Structures are given as C-alpha cells and as structure tokens.
N, C-alpha and C positions, 0 to 999 in steps of 0.2 A: 611944542607941537598944538592943533586944536584937531577937535572932531568936528566935522560938518555933520549935522543928521539931516539930510534932505526927504522929509514926508508933508504928505499933504493932509492931515490930522493933527489938528493942534495939541489933543490930550497925548498924543503919541511921544509928539517932542517934546510935552512940558514934563512927561511922566521918565523918559527917558534920560534928557537932560537932567532932572534934579537927580536923579541915582548916580550919574556918572561925575556932574559935577561934587555931589558928597564922597565920592571917591577920589577927586582930587583931579579927577581931567578936565583940563580946558572946552567946553563947546560951544559950538554956534550952530544953527538951526537956519533952513531954509523951508518956504511950506509950499512949495514947487518946484518942479522939476527947471522951469527958465531959473528963477530965483537961485535955486541951488548952484547950476554953471556959470551965471553972473558970480556969485559968489567964489567958487573955483577959481575963476580969473582974473579976479581983481581982488582977490587977497592973500595977502602972503602967509604962509605960517601954517598954512592945513595939510594933518598929515595923515588922514585918514576919514572917508564918508562911510557913513551909513544909510543907506539906501533904498527906501522903500519903493520897493518895483510896480505898485499898483496903486498911479495916479492917473489924474486926467491929462491931459496936455499930452504930456510925454510919460510914457510906462518904465522902470527901471532899464528895459533894455535897450531903449533910447538913448537915454541917460549915459551907460555905460558905453557904448557905442560910440556917445561925442566925447566920452573921457578918454577913450583906448586909439581914439583917430584924434586926440589933441597932443600934439609932440611935448608938450609942457607937463600936462596931464598922465601921460598914457602909465606910468610906472606909480600912479598914487594907490594904495592901496584901497578897496573898493569892499563894504561889507553889504551883500545884500539881506536886507530885513525883511520879511514876506511872512505875511499868514496863508502863502503856499506851501501846501506840504504834501502834497499829494505825491505821487508814484513819478520817478524822473521830473520833480522841480526842482531838486537840487543839483544835480546833474544840467539841466538848463539854462539855470544861472550862473552858474561856473562856465560853462560854454559859451555865454553871453559875454563874459569878461568881469564876471566878479572874482575876489580873492576868496570869499568865506560864504557860507551860507547861515544865517540865523534867522530859524523860525519865531514867530510870533505865538503865544507869548514871550517876550525875549526870558530867555534864562541869564540874569544879568550875570552870576557867577564865571558863566560858559562865555561869557560876550568879554570881561573883563582877563578872563584866561586868553582869549584870543587876543585883546588889546597887548598882554604882553607879550605873546608872541610875536606881533608885530612891534614891538618895542615901542610902544607908542610912549611917548616922554610924560609924566606926571606932571602935575604943578598943583599948587594951592590959591594959584589965580583962574579965578571962573571970569568968564565974558557973558 
C-alpha cells in the first residue's frame, strides 16, 4: 500500500515524505488538489491519503467531497492534515468526511500510530 500526500507546500511534502519513507512507508505526493485526485483515480495501490485542508484551487473539504462522492474511492481512509487547530476545526473536518484529524506541526509518533490503526502495510520500497 502507498500513502498519498496531497499538499500545495513542497516543504511539507518533503518533510513528511522523508520521515514516512525512513519509517518504511511507501509514499507518493501531489502538489495540488486536482493532481491528487488524478493520482487517486489513475494509480493503483494507494491505501490512504494525507490531505492538507488549506490549498488554492480546491480546499480539503472540496477534495473530501470528491473522494466520498466517487464509488471507487469513497472508502479510502483520508487523514486531514491541517494547521487549523481552533475549537471546532477537528469536528468540522471529520464531519466533512475525514477519517482522522492530524494537526500541524505533525506529531510523527501519533501519525504512525494512526497508520498502524488503519493497517497501512509497511514496505522497504519507496517511490
């Protein structure tokens, strides 16, 4: 299984991808919401999405709606990764369809624990 990171900030992708690959996860990345949706629809083996909620063009809520509205993707686990940490933000992203809420800065140990909870297969091969 592969984790897809959808985030418009290259530094966030670089840091998260490097840490997850070092822990043995296979990771792909998309630098925009439309690119992420294209990868989801055109790439087999994606088992989970780490989705930035604040992006131009389409925000995370719109991406979640597209994923949950697609018969092939609707059961795919999606973790909302966001700097939005105000009262009610967690509930809002979960109500929008996210499976988990991961505030920034990302606590890697917590994230890995969530990945294990969702049984994302680890591999020593990185993309």
